[in-house]
C-alpha positions as CSV (number, residue, x, y, z in Angstrom):
1,M,0.0,0.0,-0.1
2,S,1.5,3.3,-1.0
3,G,0.6,4.9,2.5
4,I,3.0,2.5,4.3
5,T,6.6,3.3,4.9
6,I,9.3,0.9,5.7
7,S,12.7,1.7,6.7
8,R,15.6,2.0,4.4
9,G,17.3,-1.1,5.9
10,V,14.2,-3.4,5.2
11,R,13.7,-2.0,1.7
12,S,17.5,-2.1,0.9
13,N,17.3,-6.1,2.3
14,L,14.0,-6.6,0.1
15,L,15.5,-5.4,-3.0
16,A,18.5,-7.5,-2.5
17,L,16.4,-10.7,-1.9
18,Q,14.5,-9.8,-5.2
19,N,17.6,-9.4,-7.1
20,I,18.9,-12.6,-5.8
21,A,15.6,-14.6,-6.7
22,S,15.7,-12.9,-10.5
23,Q,19.5,-14.2,-10.7
24,R,18.6,-17.7,-9.2
25,E,15.7,-17.8,-11.6
26,T,18.1,-17.2,-14.5
27,I,20.7,-19.6,-13.4
28,Q,18.2,-22.4,-12.8
29,G,16.7,-21.9,-16.4
30,R,20.5,-22.2,-17.7
31,L,21.1,-25.5,-15.6
32,A,17.6,-26.8,-16.9
33,S,18.3,-26.1,-20.6
34,G,22.0,-26.2,-20.6
35,K,22.2,-23.1,-22.5
36,K,23.2,-19.8,-21.5
37,I,21.8,-18.1,-24.2
38,N,18.0,-19.4,-25.0
39,S,16.7,-16.7,-27.1
40,A,17.7,-13.7,-29.1
41,L,16.9,-11.5,-26.0
42,D,19.7,-13.1,-24.2
43,N,22.3,-12.4,-26.9
44,P,21.0,-11.6,-30.4
45,T,24.8,-12.0,-32.0
46,N,25.5,-15.5,-30.4
47,F,21.9,-16.8,-30.7
48,F,21.7,-16.2,-34.5
49,T,25.5,-17.3,-35.2
50,S,24.9,-20.5,-33.3
51,A,21.6,-21.1,-35.3
52,A,23.5,-20.6,-38.8
53,L,25.9,-22.7,-37.8
54,N,23.7,-25.6,-36.7
55,A,21.6,-25.0,-39.7
56,R,24.6,-25.6,-42.0
57,A,25.7,-28.9,-40.0
58,N,22.0,-30.2,-40.4
59,D,22.2,-29.6,-44.0
60,L,25.5,-31.5,-44.2
61,G,24.1,-34.2,-42.3
62,S,21.3,-35.0,-44.7
63,L,23.9,-35.2,-47.4
64,L,25.7,-37.7,-45.5
65,D,22.9,-40.0,-46.2
66,S,23.3,-39.5,-49.8
67,M,26.8,-40.6,-49.3
68,S,26.1,-43.7,-47.5
69,N,23.8,-44.7,-50.3
70,G,26.4,-43.7,-52.8
71,I,29.1,-45.9,-50.8
72,K,26.9,-49.0,-50.9
73,T,25.9,-48.5,-54.6
74,L,29.8,-48.6,-55.4
75,E,30.1,-51.6,-53.0
76,A,27.4,-53.5,-54.9
77,A,29.0,-52.5,-58.3
78,D,32.5,-53.8,-56.9
79,N,31.0,-56.8,-55.6
80,G,29.5,-57.6,-59.3
81,L,32.9,-56.7,-60.9
82,K,34.6,-59.2,-58.8
83,S,32.1,-61.9,-59.6
84,I,32.4,-61.1,-63.4
85,T,35.9,-61.3,-63.2
86,R,35.9,-64.8,-61.8
87,T,33.7,-65.7,-64.2
88,V,35.8,-64.4,-67.1
89,E,38.8,-66.4,-65.3
90,S,36.6,-69.8,-65.6
91,L,35.9,-69.0,-69.2
92,Q,39.6,-68.5,-69.8
93,S,40.0,-72.1,-67.9
94,S,37.4,-73.7,-70.2
95,I,39.2,-72.6,-73.5
96,R,42.5,-73.6,-72.1
97,Q,41.3,-76.9,-71.4
98,A,40.0,-77.0,-74.8
99,R,43.3,-75.9,-76.4
100,Q,45.1,-78.4,-74.6
101,D,42.7,-81.5,-75.2
102,K,43.9,-83.5,-78.3
103,S,41.7,-86.5,-77.9
104,F,40.6,-86.3,-81.3
105,K,39.0,-89.4,-82.7
106,S,40.4,-91.4,-85.7
107,E,39.9,-94.5,-87.7
108,A,42.4,-96.9,-89.6
109,Y,41.7,-98.3,-92.8
110,K,43.4,-101.0,-95.0
111,I,44.0,-99.9,-98.6
112,D,42.5,-102.3,-101.2
113,G,45.0,-101.6,-104.0
114,A,43.7,-104.3,-106.2
115,A,40.0,-102.7,-106.0
116,I,41.3,-99.1,-106.8
117,G,43.4,-100.3,-109.6
118,S,44.6,-97.7,-112.1
119,V,42.3,-97.7,-115.2
120,T,39.8,-95.0,-113.9
121,T,40.6,-92.2,-111.5
122,K,39.2,-93.1,-107.8
123,N,39.1,-90.8,-104.9
124,L,38.7,-90.7,-101.1
125,S,36.3,-87.6,-100.2
126,F,36.2,-85.9,-97.0
127,S,33.3,-84.0,-95.9
128,G,31.7,-82.8,-92.7
129,G,33.8,-82.1,-89.6
130,A,35.8,-78.8,-90.0
131,I,35.7,-79.3,-93.5
132,G,32.1,-78.4,-94.4
133,T,29.7,-79.6,-96.7
134,T,31.8,-79.1,-99.9
135,P,33.6,-82.5,-100.3
136,V,37.5,-82.5,-100.7
137,D,38.8,-85.3,-103.0
138,V,42.1,-87.0,-102.8
139,A,43.0,-89.1,-105.5
140,L,43.7,-92.7,-104.5
141,N,45.6,-93.7,-107.8
142,S,47.4,-92.3,-110.7
143,V,46.2,-93.2,-114.2
144,G,48.1,-92.8,-117.5
145,A,52.2,-92.8,-117.7
146,S,53.7,-92.9,-114.3
147,P,57.6,-92.8,-113.4
148,E,56.6,-95.6,-110.6
149,P,53.6,-97.7,-111.6
150,L,52.6,-100.1,-108.8
151,L,51.8,-103.5,-109.9
152,T,49.3,-104.8,-107.4
153,A,48.3,-108.2,-108.9
154,S,48.6,-111.3,-107.0
155,G,51.8,-112.4,-108.7
156,N,54.2,-109.8,-107.8
157,F,55.5,-110.4,-104.3
158,I,57.3,-113.3,-102.8
159,N,56.8,-114.2,-99.1
160,L,60.4,-114.4,-97.3
161,D,61.1,-115.9,-94.0
162,V,64.6,-115.1,-94.0
163,S,64.9,-115.5,-90.1
164,G,64.0,-119.0,-90.6
165,G,66.6,-119.9,-93.2
166,Q,64.3,-119.8,-96.2
167,F,66.5,-118.2,-98.9
168,Y,65.9,-118.0,-102.5
169,T,67.7,-117.4,-105.9
170,F,65.4,-116.1,-108.7
171,D,65.6,-114.3,-112.0
172,V,63.7,-110.9,-112.1
173,A,63.0,-109.1,-115.3
174,A,60.7,-106.1,-116.8
175,E,59.4,-106.2,-120.1
176,S,62.1,-105.5,-122.6
177,G,64.4,-105.3,-119.6
178,P,67.5,-107.6,-118.6
179,S,66.8,-110.8,-116.8
180,V,68.8,-110.4,-113.3
181,F,69.6,-113.1,-111.2
182,V,69.5,-112.6,-107.4
183,S,70.6,-114.8,-104.8
184,L,69.7,-114.3,-100.9
185,N,71.7,-117.4,-100.3
186,S,74.9,-115.5,-99.5
187,L,73.0,-112.8,-97.3
188,T,74.6,-112.6,-93.9
189,A,74.8,-108.8,-93.0
190,D,72.8,-107.8,-90.1
191,T,72.6,-103.9,-90.6
192,N,70.2,-103.0,-88.2
193,T,71.9,-105.2,-85.7
194,D,68.7,-107.0,-84.3
195,G,70.4,-110.4,-84.2
196,A,68.7,-111.6,-87.3
197,V,68.7,-111.0,-91.1
198,D,65.3,-109.7,-91.8
199,L,63.1,-108.5,-94.9
200,A,64.5,-105.1,-94.8
201,E,68.0,-106.1,-95.4
202,A,66.9,-108.4,-98.0
203,I,65.3,-105.7,-99.9
204,V,68.3,-103.8,-99.6
205,H,70.5,-106.8,-101.1
206,T,67.9,-107.3,-103.8
207,N,67.9,-103.8,-105.1
208,D,71.5,-103.4,-104.8
209,R,71.7,-106.3,-107.1
210,L,68.8,-105.2,-109.6
211,T,70.7,-101.6,-109.7
212,S,74.4,-102.8,-110.5
213,L,72.9,-104.8,-113.5
214,G,70.7,-102.0,-114.7
215,S,67.2,-103.4,-114.1
216,D,64.0,-101.0,-113.9
217,V,62.5,-103.5,-111.3
218,R,62.8,-102.7,-107.5
219,A,61.8,-104.6,-104.6
220,R,60.0,-103.1,-101.3
221,D,57.8,-104.2,-98.5
222,S,54.5,-105.0,-99.8
223,L,51.9,-102.0,-99.6
224,T,49.0,-104.3,-99.5
225,Q,50.6,-107.5,-97.5
226,P,53.3,-106.3,-95.6
227,G,56.0,-108.7,-94.5
228,R,56.4,-109.6,-98.1
229,M,58.8,-108.5,-100.8
230,E,57.0,-106.8,-103.5
231,F,58.5,-105.8,-106.9
232,Y,57.6,-102.6,-109.0
233,I,58.8,-100.9,-112.2
234,A,61.0,-98.1,-111.0
235,S,61.1,-95.8,-114.1
236,G,58.3,-94.9,-116.9
237,T,60.5,-96.5,-119.7
238,H,58.4,-99.7,-119.3
239,T,54.8,-98.5,-119.3
240,G,51.9,-99.3,-121.6
241,P,49.1,-102.2,-121.7
242,T,51.6,-105.0,-121.6
243,S,54.0,-104.0,-119.2
244,S,54.8,-106.8,-116.6
245,I,57.3,-108.2,-114.2
246,T,58.4,-111.6,-114.5
247,I,59.8,-113.8,-111.6
248,S,61.4,-117.0,-112.8
249,N,64.2,-119.7,-112.1
250,M,62.8,-119.9,-108.3
251,T,65.3,-122.0,-106.5
252,A,64.9,-122.7,-102.7
253,M,68.2,-122.8,-100.7
254,G,66.9,-124.7,-97.7
255,G,64.1,-124.8,-95.1
256,S,60.3,-125.0,-96.0
257,P,57.5,-124.4,-97.1
258,S,58.4,-124.8,-100.6
259,P,59.0,-121.7,-102.8
260,I,56.3,-122.4,-105.2
261,A,53.6,-122.2,-102.5
262,N,54.8,-118.7,-101.4
263,M,55.6,-116.8,-104.6
264,G,52.0,-115.6,-104.6
265,F,51.1,-116.5,-108.2
266,G,47.4,-117.9,-107.4
267,G,48.1,-121.6,-106.9
268,G,51.6,-122.1,-107.7
269,A,51.3,-124.0,-110.9
270,S,54.3,-122.6,-112.2
271,A,57.6,-121.1,-111.0
272,N,57.2,-118.4,-113.7
273,G,54.6,-115.4,-113.0
274,S,53.7,-112.1,-114.4
275,S,51.7,-109.3,-113.1
276,G,49.8,-107.3,-115.4
277,G,50.8,-103.6,-115.5
278,G,48.3,-100.9,-116.8
279,T,49.3,-97.6,-117.2
280,G,49.1,-96.2,-113.3
281,G,48.4,-97.8,-110.0
282,A,47.1,-97.3,-106.5
283,K,49.1,-94.8,-104.4
284,S,50.8,-96.2,-101.3
285,V,50.0,-95.4,-97.7
286,E,52.9,-93.0,-97.3
287,Q,51.9,-91.5,-100.5
288,L,48.4,-90.8,-99.6
289,V,49.4,-89.7,-95.9
290,S,51.7,-86.9,-97.7
291,D,48.6,-85.9,-100.1
292,I,46.3,-85.6,-97.3
293,N,48.7,-83.7,-95.0
294,G,49.6,-81.7,-97.8
295,N,46.1,-80.6,-99.0
296,S,45.6,-77.0,-98.1
297,S,41.6,-77.6,-97.8
298,L,42.3,-80.2,-95.4
299,R,45.3,-78.7,-93.2
300,N,44.6,-78.5,-89.7
301,K,41.3,-80.2,-90.2
302,V,42.3,-83.7,-91.0
303,R,45.7,-85.6,-90.0
304,A,46.7,-88.7,-91.9
305,T,49.4,-91.0,-90.7
306,N,50.8,-94.7,-91.5
307,D,49.6,-96.9,-89.0
308,N,51.7,-100.5,-89.5
309,G,50.4,-100.4,-93.1
310,R,46.8,-98.8,-92.7
311,L,45.8,-95.1,-93.3
312,R,44.8,-93.7,-90.1
313,I,42.3,-90.6,-90.7
314,E,42.3,-88.3,-87.5
315,N,39.3,-85.9,-87.4
316,L,40.6,-82.7,-86.1
317,S,37.0,-81.3,-85.4
318,T,34.3,-81.4,-82.9
319,S,31.6,-82.8,-85.3
320,S,31.7,-85.9,-87.0
321,M,33.5,-86.3,-90.6
322,T,32.1,-88.5,-93.5
323,L,34.6,-90.5,-95.8
324,A,33.3,-91.5,-99.1
325,G,35.3,-94.2,-100.8
326,I,34.9,-97.0,-98.4
327,G,34.1,-100.4,-99.3
328,G,31.5,-102.4,-97.5
329,D,34.5,-104.6,-95.9
330,G,35.6,-101.4,-94.3
331,E,38.9,-100.9,-96.8
332,I,39.5,-97.9,-98.8
333,D,38.6,-98.9,-102.5
334,G,37.4,-95.6,-104.0
335,T,33.7,-97.0,-104.4
336,A,30.6,-95.2,-103.2
337,G,30.4,-96.4,-99.8
338,T,31.1,-94.4,-96.7
339,G,32.6,-94.3,-93.4
340,A,32.6,-91.9,-90.4
341,V,35.2,-90.5,-87.9
342,G,33.5,-89.0,-84.8
343,G,34.2,-85.7,-83.4
344,N,36.1,-84.4,-80.3
345,D,33.3,-84.7,-77.6
346,I,35.6,-83.1,-74.8
347,R,36.1,-79.9,-76.7
348,A,32.7,-79.7,-77.7
349,D,31.7,-79.9,-74.2
350,L,33.9,-77.2,-73.1
351,I,32.5,-74.8,-75.7
352,R,28.8,-75.6,-74.1
353,Q,30.3,-74.8,-70.8
354,F,31.9,-71.6,-72.1
355,N,28.3,-70.1,-73.5
356,D,26.8,-71.3,-70.1
357,L,29.2,-69.2,-68.2
358,R,29.0,-66.4,-70.5
359,Q,25.2,-66.1,-69.7
360,Q,25.8,-66.2,-65.9
361,L,28.3,-63.2,-66.6
362,D,25.3,-61.0,-68.0
363,R,23.0,-62.1,-65.1
364,T,25.7,-61.1,-62.3
365,A,25.9,-57.7,-64.1
366,E,22.0,-57.3,-64.2
367,D,21.9,-58.1,-60.5
368,A,24.7,-55.8,-59.2
369,S,22.2,-53.0,-58.1
370,F,21.5,-51.0,-54.9
371,N,18.5,-48.6,-54.2
372,G,17.5,-49.0,-57.9
373,I,20.9,-47.9,-59.3
374,N,23.0,-50.4,-61.3
375,L,26.5,-48.9,-62.1
376,L,27.3,-52.1,-64.1
377,R,23.9,-51.4,-66.3
378,G,25.5,-48.1,-67.2
379,D,23.3,-46.2,-64.6
380,A,24.6,-42.7,-63.4
381,L,25.3,-42.0,-59.7
382,G,25.3,-38.4,-58.6
383,I,26.5,-37.4,-55.1
384,T,26.5,-33.8,-53.6
385,F,29.3,-33.0,-51.2
386,N,28.2,-29.5,-50.0
387,E,25.1,-27.7,-48.9
388,T,25.1,-25.3,-52.3
389,G,25.4,-28.3,-54.5
390,S,28.6,-26.6,-56.1
391,S,30.9,-29.6,-55.0
392,S,29.5,-32.9,-56.5
393,L,30.5,-36.3,-58.2
394,T,28.9,-38.2,-61.1
395,I,29.8,-41.9,-61.2
396,Q,29.5,-44.2,-64.2
397,S,30.8,-47.1,-66.0
398,K,33.5,-46.0,-68.7
399,G,31.9,-44.3,-71.8
400,G,28.4,-44.9,-69.9
401,K,28.3,-48.5,-71.5
402,P,27.0,-51.3,-69.5
403,I,29.6,-54.0,-68.4
404,N,28.3,-57.0,-70.2
405,S,29.5,-59.9,-72.4
406,T,28.7,-57.9,-75.6
407,N,30.7,-54.9,-74.6
408,L,33.5,-56.8,-73.3
409,G,33.9,-58.5,-76.4
410,I,32.8,-62.1,-75.3
411,D,30.8,-63.6,-78.1
412,A,28.8,-66.9,-78.0
413,Q,30.8,-69.4,-79.5
414,A,29.7,-72.4,-82.0
415,V,30.9,-75.6,-81.1
416,S,33.0,-75.3,-84.3
417,A,35.1,-72.8,-82.9
418,A,37.1,-75.5,-81.0
419,D,37.9,-77.2,-84.4
420,A,41.2,-75.2,-84.8
421,D,43.6,-74.2,-81.9
422,S,44.1,-70.7,-83.8
423,S,40.2,-70.0,-83.2
424,L,40.7,-71.0,-79.5
425,D,43.8,-68.8,-79.1
426,A,41.7,-65.9,-80.6
427,I,39.2,-66.4,-77.9
428,L,41.7,-66.5,-75.3
429,G,43.1,-63.1,-76.7
430,K,39.6,-61.6,-76.5
431,L,39.2,-62.9,-73.0
432,S,42.6,-61.5,-71.8
433,T,41.4,-58.2,-73.4
434,A,37.9,-58.4,-71.3
435,L,40.0,-59.0,-68.0
436,G,42.1,-55.8,-68.6
437,S,38.8,-53.8,-69.2
438,L,37.3,-55.2,-65.9
439,R,40.4,-54.6,-63.8
440,S,40.6,-51.0,-65.2
441,Q,36.8,-50.3,-64.5
442,S,37.2,-51.8,-61.0
443,S,40.2,-49.5,-60.4
444,S,37.8,-46.8,-61.4
445,F,35.2,-47.6,-59.0
446,G,37.8,-47.9,-56.3
447,S,39.2,-44.6,-56.8
448,N,35.4,-43.0,-56.9
449,L,34.8,-45.3,-53.7
450,S,37.9,-43.8,-51.9
451,M,37.1,-40.1,-52.8
452,V,33.1,-40.5,-51.5
453,Q,34.4,-42.2,-48.4
454,N,37.2,-39.2,-47.7
455,R,34.5,-36.6,-48.4
456,Q,32.3,-38.6,-46.1
457,D,34.9,-38.4,-43.4
458,F,35.3,-34.8,-44.2
459,T,31.8,-33.7,-44.0
460,K,31.5,-35.6,-40.5
461,A,34.4,-33.7,-39.0
462,T,33.1,-30.4,-40.6
463,M,29.5,-31.0,-38.9
464,N,31.2,-31.8,-35.5
465,T,33.1,-28.5,-35.8
466,L,30.1,-26.6,-36.9
467,R,28.0,-27.9,-33.8
468,G,31.0,-27.6,-31.3
469,G,31.3,-23.8,-32.7
470,A,27.6,-23.4,-32.1
471,D,27.7,-24.9,-28.8
472,N,30.5,-22.9,-27.6
473,L,28.3,-19.8,-28.2
474,V,25.3,-20.6,-26.5
475,L,25.9,-23.6,-24.2
476,A,26.3,-23.0,-20.4
477,D,29.0,-24.1,-18.2
478,Q,27.4,-26.3,-15.7
479,N,30.1,-26.2,-13.3
480,E,30.1,-22.5,-13.1
481,E,26.4,-22.0,-13.1
482,G,26.2,-24.6,-10.2
483,A,28.7,-22.5,-8.3
484,N,26.7,-19.3,-9.1
485,L,23.6,-20.9,-7.9
486,L,25.2,-22.1,-4.5
487,A,26.5,-18.5,-4.2
488,L,23.2,-17.0,-4.8
489,N,21.6,-19.5,-2.2
490,T,24.2,-18.5,0.3
491,R,23.5,-14.7,-0.4
492,A,19.7,-15.3,-0.2
493,Q,20.0,-16.8,3.3
494,L,22.3,-13.6,4.4
495,A,19.9,-11.3,2.9
496,T,17.0,-13.1,4.7
497,S,19.1,-12.7,8.0
498,A,19.9,-9.2,7.3
499,L,16.0,-8.4,6.6
500,S,15.4,-9.9,10.1
501,F,17.9,-7.6,11.7
502,A,16.5,-4.7,10.1
503,S,13.2,-5.2,11.2
504,Q,14.2,-5.8,14.6
505,G,14.9,-2.0,15.0
506,D,11.0,-1.4,14.2
507,Q,10.1,-4.0,17.0
508,Q,12.4,-2.3,19.4
509,V,10.5,1.1,19.0
510,L,7.1,-1.1,19.5
511,Q,8.4,-2.3,23.0
512,F,9.4,1.1,24.0
513,L,5.9,2.4,23.3
514,R,4.4,-0.6,25.2
């Protein structure tokens, strides 16, 4: 009430208590909120500066989510690249296995020289396999004048058992040529040191004798019946319809069976026999091996070898090959019959495995996505690093092209790709290039990942700096404010006591009036 007057001491103490109460209220608010500035009224400069720093920190915090998603997208792409790289390495392994495999199938055929003859041209035809549908012919005989007509009738060989002591003397003559007397009785040289005089040495001895006396006849191991001495005209001077070789004056020098039974003259009725000539003859196995391997249309597609007097045909392909010119008895005779040589199944299976792995490569690339973004599919990933958008990074595969088998140059292969080693080498070259591209792309993504991770760490550190600076401007020191509150409480107690003392003066006046 305005009419009431209090002493100056009481008034002074009351004002002190009110001031202490106000300060205590402020300090309690700071302790409760943890801030020394709770509004612009407390300190406008610090309040708004702190708010700006916190706002920027919050903006950067929202960018961290984008960076985290970007890192995961890059990790998904890297996982895909690692899997694709392992797949390409498996593709290399399949092709290398195919390259090393040599299990080509083959068949051995006997040459029927008598059926082939020399009157008409007869061929062995190759088709299928790596050759294709157009047949490639190889002549089985020569027709017409020949420097070495092969006489294949039954009367142009002698069966010799030299190791058993069955030796002969005989006369050999070609038409219009000299008659040459040959004796094997004195043959004792063991030139190949195998412990016995054999057919090869008997042939050398016979040819030395024929050559020294000017005969055009020569001896050799029979092409159609190996193990027998066979005779042929070695020059072109004795050709024509009546060309012949005569073997006469056969005499056995010991042992059995009798020489007549082993001359091959079809019954042995006479010691003299002739083999009709003709103007050409069937080729030997060695000649056919040379012709087949030297044929440019068959090179690296077919391989021929002499297999103990038989012609062995090897199919250097993954698909079956057909031979035309095979008789019903399975011998090569130039007729219309056919035979087959199978393909290399192991190489074919490895090419099929290659194509299956190639499909898995593409499927892996399609599945390497995160949050709808697939860098291996050619998608672009954009990451912003600051609140203004002035610092950003766009991540994409090189050239923006999807990483798949087509763009890596890995094409699906026909089984016939394994027919030639050169084709497999070309595939290996493409796979090596694809691996180089994958490693380069992986390195690029790795660099991008490192960049984003570094920027993420930098952003976190910047946010901590901004928030620390903002807190320094507005946060209260709890220890200091607690000490202040304790001091104010003490002062309040002292002010209360002082007020009590001040009021005692008025009470003394009251006692005096009483």
